[in-house]
N, C-alpha and C positions, 0 to 999 in steps of 0.2 A: 489543434496545434498542427500547423502544416510543416512539413519537412522540406528543407531547401538546401542549397549549396552551403557547405561548411558545417551543417548540423551533424551531430553524432549519429552513427548508425547502430541501432540495437539489433543483435541477431535474433532471428525467430527462435522460439522455444524448441529445443530438441525433443525427441520422443520421450514421453514420460514426465515432462516438466510443464509447468503452467506458463501461459503467456502472461506478461505483465504489461498493462496499459494504463494510461491516465484517463480518468473519467471526465476531466475537464482541464481547462487551461490553468486554473488556480492550483490544482493538484500538481501539474507539471512545473509550475513556477516554484511552488513550495518545495518540491523534490530537488530542484536545482539549488535552492538556498540551503537545504539540508546537506546536499552533497558538498557544497563549498565549505560548510561549517564542520562536517564530520564525514569526510570522504570514505574512510575505511568502514565505518559503521553503516553508512548508507549502502555501500556495496554489499556488505554482509546481509543487510535487510533485503536487498534485491535478490540475492541468492536464496535466502530463506523463503521469500514469497514465491519464488520460482520453483523451489524443490519441495518445500514442506509448508504450504500455506495454512494447513489445518493440522497442527501437531496433536498427537494423541495425548500427550501430557503438556498442558498449558503451564507456562512459567510466567513469573511476574513481568518480564520484558516482552513476552509474546503471548497474547491471549485474546479471546473473543470479547468484544465489548458487551456490556450488560445493559439491561433495561431497554429503554426505547432506542438505544444505539446498537442493539444486538443484531438488528437487520437494517438493510438499506435497499433501495431500489435503483436499478440501472436499466434503462430502456424498458420499463414496465415490469421487469422481473425482480422479485424479492430475493435477496441473497443474504447470507451470513456476513456480518461485518467484524473484522479482526483488527487488532492493533499491534504494532511493533514499536517499542520504545527504543529509538535510535540513539538518543542521548538523554541526559537528565530531564530535559524539557521537550526535546524533539520527538515527534511522533509521526507514524505513517498509519493511516487507516486504509483498509482495502476490502472490497466485496469479493466473495467467492462466487463466480459464475460457473457452477459445476457443469452446466450443459455445454459450455464452450471451452472448458478448461482454461479460463481466463480470470486473472485477478485484476480488478479495476481499482486503481489507487484513487480514492475519493478525497483524501486529505493528506497533506504532508507539510510539516512546519517545524521550524527550529524552536518554536515556543509551545508551551503546554496548551492543549485545546480546552477552552472554557466549557465546551459542551459536556465534558465528562464530569464537571463539577456538579451538575444538576441531575444526572441520571442515577 
């Protein structure tokens, strides 16, 4: 995703917070759709990912994915994969790249991901 004139500017992560980036264009597009549908919840998800991407106590709306979805790869590195339920159906999945203090959003959608139905 290239940034150009008129695009929103996201600030860099301050000290002690995680950088949040899109793993691909589909994730960015899904994030935009989710933001249009549930602006406040999507903003809260962004803050959560940035400040507490791996909570010590998982809750039903923020937890690590299970089974084959528990890990994902980004640029050859295997990372934990987590999920935030933004709305009843809307989800955000992200990988924790602990070496770079970066969370890579791999999936964002207003609909429930079918991949979780089979893991």
